[in-house]
C-alpha positions, 0 to 999 in steps of 0.5 A: 450484786450478782455472783461473778461467773468468770474466774478473774485471775484467768481473765486477767491472765488472758488480757495480759497475754494479749499485751493489755492491762485489765481495768477494775470494771472489766471482770464484773462487766464480762461476768454480766455479759456471760450472765446474759448469754446464759439467760438467753441460752436457757430461754432457747433451750426451754423454747425447744422443749429441752432441759439440757442447755447445749453449746448450740443454745448460745 
């Protein structure tokens, strides 16, 4: 299992503030999506000849 890249308690808090409950698979699923975004951002950064990942790489 990969490392969780999101703070579960903060995610659950945000979901609750939206008036919903958090399923047990939501936080790991969100973390997997974040990992995909990070991986794509790194690839874009390198493709542009940089070593610093920026918001624009998202």
